[in-house]
C-alpha positions as CSV (number, residue, x, y, z in Angstrom):
1,M,4.0,1.6,-20.4
2,A,1.7,4.8,-20.7
3,L,3.1,8.2,-21.7
4,R,3.1,10.2,-18.4
5,I,2.1,13.7,-19.1
6,N,1.6,16.0,-16.1
7,P,-1.8,17.5,-15.9
8,N,0.0,20.9,-15.5
9,F,1.3,20.2,-18.9
10,Y,-2.1,20.7,-20.4
11,L,-3.2,23.7,-18.3
12,I,0.0,25.4,-19.6
13,T,-0.6,24.9,-23.3
14,G,-4.4,25.6,-23.0
15,S,-3.7,28.9,-21.4
16,L,-1.0,29.4,-24.1
17,F,-3.6,28.7,-26.7
18,W,-6.1,30.9,-25.1
19,V,-3.7,33.6,-25.6
20,L,-2.7,32.9,-28.8
21,Y,-6.3,32.8,-30.4
22,S,-7.3,35.9,-28.6
23,F,-3.8,37.6,-29.9
24,L,-4.9,36.7,-33.3
25,H,-8.3,38.0,-33.0
26,I,-6.6,41.5,-32.0
27,I,-4.1,41.2,-35.3
28,L,-7.2,40.4,-37.5
29,F,-9.1,43.5,-36.3
30,F,-6.5,45.8,-37.9
31,E,-6.1,43.9,-40.9
32,D,-9.1,44.9,-42.9
33,Q,-8.3,43.2,-45.9
34,T,-7.7,39.7,-44.5
35,F,-10.7,40.1,-42.1
36,Y,-12.6,37.5,-43.9
37,S,-9.9,35.2,-45.2
38,P,-10.3,31.4,-44.9
39,T,-6.7,30.7,-44.1
40,Y,-6.8,33.1,-40.8
41,R,-10.1,31.6,-40.0
42,L,-8.7,28.1,-40.3
43,I,-5.7,29.2,-38.1
44,Y,-8.1,30.7,-35.2
45,L,-10.3,27.7,-35.4
46,I,-7.2,25.2,-34.8
47,L,-5.9,27.3,-32.0
48,L,-9.5,27.3,-30.4
49,G,-9.6,23.4,-30.9
50,S,-6.4,23.2,-29.1
51,F,-7.3,25.2,-26.4
52,V,-10.7,22.8,-25.9
53,F,-8.5,19.9,-26.2
54,S,-5.7,21.0,-23.7
55,F,-8.2,22.0,-21.1
56,Y,-10.3,18.7,-21.4
57,K,-7.3,16.8,-21.2
58,Y,-6.3,18.9,-17.9
59,Y,-10.1,18.7,-16.2
60,D,-10.2,15.0,-17.2
61,L,-7.3,14.2,-15.1
62,V,-7.9,16.6,-12.1
63,F,-11.6,16.5,-11.6
64,P,-12.5,13.7,-9.1
65,K,-13.5,10.3,-10.1
66,I,-17.0,9.2,-8.9
67,S,-17.8,6.7,-6.1
68,R,-20.9,6.1,-4.2
69,K,-19.6,7.7,-1.1
70,V,-18.7,10.9,-2.8
71,I,-21.6,11.4,-5.8
72,F,-22.8,14.6,-4.1
73,T,-19.8,15.8,-2.9
74,N,-18.5,15.8,-6.3
75,F,-21.9,17.5,-7.5
76,F,-21.3,20.1,-4.9
77,K,-17.7,20.8,-6.3
78,L,-19.2,21.1,-9.9
79,F,-21.6,23.8,-8.4
80,I,-18.6,25.7,-7.2
81,Y,-16.4,25.4,-10.2
82,S,-19.7,26.5,-12.2
83,I,-20.1,29.6,-10.2
84,K,-16.5,30.6,-10.6
85,A,-17.2,30.4,-14.3
86,I,-20.6,32.0,-14.6
87,F,-19.8,34.6,-12.4
88,P,-17.4,36.7,-14.6
89,I,-20.0,36.1,-17.8
90,V,-22.9,37.6,-15.6
91,L,-20.6,40.6,-14.6
92,I,-19.5,41.4,-18.3
93,Y,-23.4,40.9,-19.5
94,I,-24.7,43.5,-16.7
95,L,-21.6,45.5,-18.0
96,Y,-22.6,46.1,-21.5
97,L,-26.4,45.4,-20.9
98,F,-26.8,48.6,-18.9
99,K,-23.7,50.6,-20.7
100,I,-21.8,50.9,-17.7
101,G,-18.1,52.2,-18.1
102,D,-19.3,54.6,-20.7
103,N,-16.9,54.6,-23.9
104,F,-14.1,52.5,-22.5
105,I,-15.8,49.2,-22.6
106,Y,-17.0,49.9,-26.3
107,Y,-13.2,50.5,-27.5
108,P,-12.7,47.9,-30.1
109,V,-9.6,46.5,-28.7
110,F,-11.0,46.0,-25.2
111,S,-14.3,44.8,-26.5
112,N,-12.6,42.0,-28.7
113,L,-10.5,40.9,-25.6
114,I,-13.4,40.7,-23.7
115,N,-15.1,38.4,-26.2
116,E,-12.4,36.1,-26.4
117,F,-12.2,36.0,-22.5
118,V,-16.0,35.2,-22.3
119,T,-15.5,32.5,-25.0
120,G,-12.9,30.7,-23.1
121,I,-14.6,30.9,-19.8
122,S,-17.8,29.8,-21.5
123,L,-16.1,26.5,-22.9
124,L,-14.6,25.8,-19.7
125,F,-17.9,25.8,-18.2
126,L,-19.0,23.5,-21.0
127,I,-16.1,21.1,-20.5
128,I,-16.2,20.9,-17.0
129,N,-19.7,20.1,-16.9
130,F,-19.3,17.7,-19.6
131,I,-16.4,15.6,-17.7
132,F,-18.7,15.5,-14.7
133,F,-21.7,13.8,-16.6
134,K,-19.0,11.7,-18.4
135,R,-17.9,10.6,-14.7
136,L,-21.7,9.8,-14.1
137,I,-22.4,7.9,-17.2
138,L,-19.7,5.6,-16.8
139,F,-20.5,5.3,-13.0
140,E,-21.0,1.3,-12.7
141,S,-21.8,1.3,-16.6
142,T,-21.6,-1.7,-18.6
143,S,-19.1,-2.5,-21.6
144,I,-21.6,-1.4,-23.9
145,M,-22.3,1.9,-22.4
146,K,-18.8,2.5,-22.1
147,S,-18.3,1.9,-26.2
148,I,-21.4,4.1,-26.7
149,F,-19.8,6.9,-24.9
150,W,-16.5,6.6,-26.4
151,L,-18.2,6.6,-29.9
152,F,-19.9,9.7,-29.0
153,Q,-16.9,11.4,-27.9
154,Y,-14.9,10.7,-30.8
155,G,-17.9,11.7,-33.0
156,A,-17.5,15.0,-30.8
157,I,-14.0,15.2,-32.2
158,I,-15.3,14.5,-35.9
159,I,-17.8,17.3,-35.7
160,F,-15.2,20.2,-35.0
161,L,-13.0,18.8,-37.8
162,F,-16.2,19.4,-39.9
163,D,-16.4,22.7,-38.1
164,I,-13.1,23.7,-39.6
165,I,-13.3,21.9,-43.0
166,Y,-17.0,23.0,-44.0
167,N,-17.5,26.2,-42.1
168,F,-16.8,27.9,-45.4
169,Y,-18.0,25.3,-47.6
170,P,-21.2,24.0,-46.0
171,S,-22.2,20.6,-46.7
172,P,-25.3,18.4,-45.9
173,I,-23.0,15.6,-44.5
174,Y,-22.3,18.1,-41.6
175,Q,-26.0,18.4,-40.3
176,Y,-26.7,14.7,-41.0
177,F,-23.8,13.4,-38.9
178,L,-24.7,15.8,-36.0
179,G,-28.4,14.3,-35.9
180,L,-27.0,10.8,-36.0
181,L,-24.1,11.8,-33.3
182,F,-27.1,13.4,-30.9
183,M,-29.1,10.3,-31.6
184,I,-26.2,8.3,-29.8
185,G,-26.0,10.7,-27.3
186,A,-29.7,10.4,-26.3
187,I,-29.1,6.8,-25.1
188,L,-26.4,8.4,-22.8
189,F,-29.0,10.7,-21.2
190,F,-31.0,8.1,-19.6
191,N,-27.8,6.1,-18.0
192,Q,-28.7,7.7,-14.4
193,K,-27.5,5.0,-12.0
194,W,-26.0,7.5,-9.8
195,I,-29.6,8.8,-8.6
196,A,-30.0,5.5,-6.8
197,Y,-27.5,6.4,-4.4
198,L,-28.6,9.8,-3.1
199,H,-30.2,10.3,0.1
200,F,-33.4,12.3,0.0
201,D,-31.9,15.3,1.1
202,Q,-29.0,15.2,-1.2
203,K,-31.6,14.5,-4.2
204,W,-33.6,18.0,-3.7
205,K,-30.5,19.6,-3.5
206,T,-29.0,18.2,-6.5
207,I,-32.2,19.2,-8.1
208,L,-31.5,22.7,-7.3
209,I,-28.0,22.6,-8.5
210,C,-29.1,21.0,-11.9
211,F,-31.7,24.1,-12.0
212,F,-28.6,26.4,-11.5
213,L,-26.7,24.6,-14.4
214,L,-29.7,24.7,-16.9
215,G,-29.9,28.3,-16.4
216,S,-26.1,28.7,-16.8
217,N,-26.2,26.8,-20.1
218,I,-29.4,29.3,-21.3
219,L,-27.1,32.5,-20.1
220,I,-24.2,31.1,-22.2
221,Y,-26.1,30.5,-25.3
222,Q,-28.2,33.9,-24.9
223,F,-24.9,35.7,-24.2
224,F,-23.5,34.4,-27.5
225,S,-26.9,35.2,-29.3
226,L,-26.4,38.6,-28.7
227,N,-22.8,39.3,-28.6
228,N,-23.0,40.9,-31.9
229,N,-25.0,43.7,-30.2
230,F,-21.7,44.5,-27.8
231,F,-18.8,42.8,-29.4
232,T,-17.1,42.8,-32.8
233,P,-16.3,39.3,-33.0
234,Y,-14.2,38.0,-35.6
235,F,-15.6,34.7,-35.3
236,N,-19.3,34.0,-34.0
237,I,-18.5,30.6,-32.1
238,Q,-22.6,29.7,-32.0
239,S,-22.0,29.1,-35.8
240,L,-19.9,25.9,-34.4
241,L,-21.8,22.9,-34.5
242,F,-19.2,21.5,-31.9
243,F,-20.4,24.2,-29.6
244,V,-24.1,23.3,-30.5
245,L,-23.7,19.8,-29.8
246,L,-21.7,20.4,-26.3
247,I,-24.2,22.6,-25.3
248,S,-27.2,20.7,-26.2
249,F,-25.7,17.4,-24.8
250,N,-25.1,19.2,-21.4
251,F,-28.4,20.6,-21.3
252,S,-30.3,17.6,-22.2
253,Y,-28.5,15.5,-19.6
254,I,-29.1,17.9,-16.9
255,S,-33.0,18.2,-17.8
256,I,-33.2,14.0,-17.5
257,S,-31.4,14.3,-14.4
258,V,-34.0,16.7,-12.7
259,L,-36.9,14.6,-14.0
260,I,-35.3,11.5,-12.8
261,N,-34.5,12.9,-9.6
262,I,-38.0,14.3,-8.9
263,F,-39.6,10.9,-9.8
264,N,-37.3,9.1,-7.5
265,L,-37.9,11.3,-4.4
266,P,-40.4,8.9,-3.0
267,T,-37.9,5.9,-3.0
268,S,-35.6,7.6,-1.0
269,P,-36.7,6.2,2.2
270,V,-35.9,2.9,1.1
271,F,-32.8,3.2,0.4
272,D,-32.0,5.2,3.4
273,D,-33.2,1.9,5.3
274,I,-30.7,-0.1,3.4
275,E,-27.9,2.4,4.3
276,N,-28.9,2.0,8.0
277,E,-28.6,-1.6,7.6
278,R,-25.3,-1.3,6.3
279,Y,-24.3,1.1,9.0
280,I,-25.4,-1.2,11.8
281,A,-23.4,-4.1,10.1
282,R,-20.5,-1.7,9.6
283,K,-20.2,-1.1,13.5
284,V,-20.5,-5.2,14.1
285,Q,-17.5,-5.3,11.5
286,E,-15.7,-2.8,13.2
287,N,-16.1,-4.8,16.6
288,L,-14.3,-7.7,14.9
289,I,-11.1,-5.7,14.5
290,P,-9.2,-5.1,17.5
291,N,-9.6,-2.1,19.6
292,S,-6.0,-1.6,20.7
293,L,-2.8,-2.8,19.5
294,P,0.6,-3.4,21.7
295,N,2.6,-0.3,21.8
296,S,5.6,-1.2,24.2
297,K,9.3,-1.2,23.5
298,K,9.3,-5.0,23.0
299,L,6.3,-5.0,20.5
300,K,5.0,-2.3,18.5
301,I,2.0,-2.9,15.9
302,T,0.3,0.0,13.9
303,S,-2.6,-0.5,11.1
304,S,-4.6,1.5,8.8
305,Y,-7.9,0.5,7.2
306,M,-9.4,2.4,4.3
307,P,-12.7,1.0,3.2
308,H,-14.0,1.1,-0.5
309,Y,-17.6,1.6,0.5
310,A,-19.9,1.0,3.2
311,L,-18.6,-2.9,3.9
312,G,-15.2,-4.6,3.1
313,G,-13.7,-7.9,3.4
314,D,-10.5,-6.8,4.9
315,Y,-9.6,-8.0,8.2
316,Y,-6.3,-8.1,10.5
317,D,-5.9,-9.4,14.1
318,Y,-3.5,-9.8,16.8
319,I,-3.9,-12.4,19.5
320,S,-1.4,-12.8,22.6
321,L,-0.5,-16.6,23.0
322,G,1.0,-15.8,26.3
323,E,4.2,-13.7,27.8
324,D,6.6,-15.3,24.9
325,K,4.3,-15.8,21.9
326,F,1.9,-13.5,19.5
327,L,0.0,-14.3,16.3
328,I,-0.6,-11.7,13.7
329,C,-2.7,-12.1,10.7
330,I,-4.0,-10.3,7.7
331,A,-6.8,-11.6,5.2
332,D,-8.9,-10.5,2.7
333,V,-12.1,-12.1,1.4
334,S,-13.2,-11.8,-2.3
335,G,-16.1,-9.2,-2.9
336,K,-17.5,-6.2,-1.1
337,G,-20.6,-5.6,0.8
338,I,-22.6,-7.8,3.6
339,P,-21.8,-11.4,2.4
340,A,-18.1,-10.3,2.3
341,A,-18.3,-8.9,5.8
342,L,-20.2,-11.8,7.3
343,L,-17.6,-14.4,5.9
344,M,-14.7,-12.0,7.2
345,S,-16.5,-12.4,10.6
346,N,-16.8,-16.1,10.6
347,V,-13.0,-16.3,9.7
348,Q,-12.0,-14.1,12.5
349,A,-14.5,-16.2,15.0
350,S,-12.8,-19.5,13.7
351,L,-9.3,-18.4,14.2
352,R,-9.6,-17.2,17.7
353,T,-11.3,-20.2,18.8
354,M,-8.9,-22.6,17.0
355,V,-5.6,-20.9,18.4
356,R,-7.1,-21.4,21.8
357,H,-6.6,-25.0,21.4
358,S,-3.9,-25.3,18.9
359,Q,-1.0,-23.1,17.5
360,N,-0.3,-25.5,14.7
361,L,-0.2,-23.3,11.7
362,K,-1.0,-26.1,9.2
363,K,-4.2,-27.5,11.6
364,I,-5.4,-23.7,11.6
365,V,-5.0,-23.3,8.0
366,E,-6.9,-26.9,7.1
367,E,-9.7,-25.8,9.5
368,L,-10.1,-22.6,8.1
369,N,-10.4,-24.0,4.7
370,F,-13.0,-26.7,6.0
371,Q,-15.4,-23.9,7.8
372,I,-15.2,-21.9,4.8
373,N,-16.2,-25.0,2.3
374,L,-18.9,-26.1,5.3
375,R,-20.7,-23.0,4.5
376,G,-21.2,-23.6,0.9
377,L,-19.6,-20.2,-0.1
378,S,-17.6,-21.7,-3.2
379,E,-18.2,-18.3,-5.0
380,R,-15.9,-16.5,-2.4
381,F,-12.5,-17.3,-1.2
382,V,-10.2,-15.8,1.5
383,S,-6.5,-14.9,0.9
384,I,-4.9,-15.0,4.5
385,F,-1.4,-14.5,6.0
386,I,-0.8,-15.9,9.5
387,A,2.4,-15.8,11.3
388,V,3.3,-16.7,15.2
389,Y,6.7,-15.5,16.6
390,D,8.2,-17.1,19.7
391,Y,10.7,-14.8,21.8
392,K,12.3,-17.7,23.2
393,S,13.4,-19.8,20.2
394,Q,13.7,-16.4,18.2
395,V,11.5,-17.9,15.4
396,L,9.1,-16.6,13.2
397,E,6.8,-19.0,11.8
398,Y,4.3,-18.1,9.0
399,V,2.0,-19.7,6.2
400,N,0.6,-17.3,3.1
401,C,-2.6,-18.6,1.5
402,G,-2.6,-16.7,-1.5
403,H,-2.2,-13.4,0.1
404,P,0.0,-10.5,-1.3
405,H,3.5,-11.1,0.1
406,P,4.4,-9.6,3.5
407,I,7.7,-7.7,3.7
408,I,10.2,-8.3,6.2
409,Y,13.5,-6.5,7.4
410,Y,15.7,-8.4,9.6
411,D,19.8,-8.8,9.8
412,K,20.2,-5.7,7.4
413,K,18.4,-7.5,4.7
414,V,14.6,-7.3,3.3
415,E,12.8,-10.4,2.1
416,T,8.9,-11.4,1.1
417,L,7.0,-13.7,3.1
418,D,5.4,-16.0,0.3
419,K,5.5,-19.5,1.0
420,G,2.4,-21.4,2.1
421,S,-0.6,-22.3,0.2
422,T,-3.2,-21.3,-2.4
423,V,-6.6,-19.2,-1.2
424,L,-8.8,-20.8,1.1
425,G,-12.2,-21.9,0.2
426,M,-11.4,-22.8,-3.7
427,F,-10.6,-26.2,-3.1
428,S,-12.2,-28.7,-0.2
429,E,-8.8,-30.0,0.6
430,L,-5.7,-27.6,-0.1
431,P,-3.2,-29.3,-2.6
432,K,-0.2,-28.3,-0.3
433,I,0.5,-26.4,2.9
434,D,4.2,-24.9,3.5
435,V,4.9,-23.7,6.7
436,S,7.7,-21.6,6.9
437,K,10.5,-20.8,9.8
438,V,12.9,-18.0,9.9
439,K,15.4,-17.6,12.3
440,I,15.5,-14.1,13.9
441,K,18.0,-13.1,16.8
442,N,17.6,-9.4,16.3
443,D,14.9,-6.5,15.9
444,F,12.6,-6.9,13.0
445,N,10.0,-5.3,11.1
446,V,7.0,-7.1,9.2
447,F,4.9,-4.9,6.8
448,C,1.5,-6.8,5.9
449,Y,-1.2,-5.3,3.4
450,T,-4.1,-6.2,1.1
451,D,-4.2,-6.2,-2.8
452,G,-6.2,-2.9,-2.6
453,L,-2.8,-1.4,-2.1
454,I,-0.8,-2.7,-5.1
455,E,-3.8,-2.3,-7.4
456,T,-4.9,1.1,-7.1
457,Q,-4.2,2.8,-10.4
458,N,-3.1,6.1,-11.2
459,D,-4.4,8.6,-14.0
460,F,-2.4,6.8,-16.5
461,G,-3.7,3.3,-15.6
462,E,-0.6,2.1,-13.9
463,F,-0.5,0.1,-11.0
464,Y,1.1,0.9,-7.4
465,S,2.5,-2.3,-7.7
466,S,4.3,-4.8,-5.1
467,K,7.6,-3.5,-6.7
468,R,7.2,-0.1,-6.0
469,L,6.2,-1.0,-2.3
470,L,9.2,-3.0,-1.9
471,K,11.5,-0.2,-3.1
472,L,9.7,2.4,-0.5
473,F,10.3,-0.3,2.4
474,S,14.0,-0.7,1.2
475,D,15.0,3.1,1.3
476,T,13.5,3.5,4.9
477,K,14.0,2.2,8.3
478,K,11.1,4.3,10.2
479,K,8.9,3.3,12.9
480,P,5.9,1.4,12.1
481,Q,3.6,4.4,12.6
482,K,5.8,6.6,10.5
483,F,6.0,4.2,7.9
484,I,2.3,3.6,7.4
485,K,1.9,7.4,7.0
486,L,4.9,7.3,4.5
487,V,2.9,4.7,2.4
488,I,-0.5,6.2,2.5
489,D,1.2,9.4,1.5
490,D,2.9,8.1,-1.4
491,L,-0.3,6.3,-2.5
492,N,-2.0,9.4,-2.5
493,N,0.4,11.2,-4.6
494,F,0.5,8.3,-6.8
495,R,-3.1,7.8,-7.6
496,G,-3.9,11.6,-7.9
497,N,-7.7,12.0,-8.0
498,N,-8.3,8.4,-9.2
499,L,-10.4,6.4,-6.6
500,T,-9.4,3.0,-5.1
501,D,-11.3,-0.2,-6.1
502,D,-10.9,-2.1,-3.5
503,D,-10.3,-1.9,0.8
504,I,-7.0,-1.2,1.9
505,T,-5.4,-2.4,5.0
506,L,-1.9,-1.7,6.1
507,L,-0.5,-3.5,9.3
508,M,3.3,-3.0,10.5
509,T,4.8,-5.0,13.3
510,K,8.2,-4.3,15.0
511,V,9.7,-6.3,17.3
512,K,12.7,-5.7,19.6
513,N,14.6,-8.9,21.0
514,G,17.0,-6.8,22.9
């Protein structure tokens, strides 16, 4: 199991290292004899490197992940982050450039503290930018591209180690390795798949943000080029090749993003047309899901649907079978997009047609499997759970075809509904079909969900899991709508800033027999 470290831990340690290397700078200022001591310079670089590592880990955990729907939103968040970082640098730059503040700003101790403050803010700006570009590079990337990026990332760490070792004893290996690493980075510069998912207005706004980021990178580099005129730095960060690599990478990626965005502006209407088609298909899909669900003392059903992006393959339904019977079902079509949505609509239509003629769950499942195979969609399959409850006989009859196990609470015990068959559409004939019956005299709750819930990962790669869900269900006896809210809140706390990889559908049914 992965080691869980709270992001705030990195925030605290990063801030501590920031204070330590700033304090060390002040100490060294008064130690004239050791001002150029390699030992103290080594300590300074180690503290600075620890600062960079801590804040890199922090922002890597808390900065939002990238999906098709939120690319521009996250770009705008980067813009806000950058403004907050650049503003104090610009303010200090103006302060010293125009000699505002008389002699106070030139007081050595104050000047050194300002230098370390600007150093920290500048590195935070570069780190945040790098993490965001990391998100963009790894967006829908191949395994090869991911390997290239990790090679570049670990190479950057080696570069910083070279900075520590060879800062006092320059070596040609240093420059050669930097050149090699930048060549590797050049491959990453052209991985700009995310641009295709921006609308026309988003693209030109992104171009403006990129120009701001380019100007900010130039400002930071210029500031450190001139800082000897303003400050008395113990160590000039511009001499670090790690700093050069970081700022060069950010500058190059932004520059290429601007060019590709400009050249792709004419293609935006095509993409917009595709999005319009998806929007229309989405509306059709929404009409397949019940507009209203029962909300009486006898029967309460509550649902929640969280799509991954434009179209998904999740489906749920409620069908009244007279005064004393009702049917509930939940299904998940493999894959996403329009093909999954279309197959889901076929399943819905077939199910509603069949229950009008027969309520035999075995026959219904067999016919659904036949209909899916009839359409020749062998590359897709459907997991489905169907249950029928009869108030007179007080029997819940169900069949589970490869679907995540629904949870039932009755007679003060919690069980899972796991018997049935395999997923539909994989075989022309199902190997076996077990229709199960549960005798329930008292009130009961049934909670159904799709695999998008239990397969959601947190920042440490751990899955939400059915075990966690079962415990949450066992610990509460809340009303259906409140339990669904409880699950959603728990899921959001669990995943942090990590995005879901699939649709998530929740269905809670509460039956009163009294």
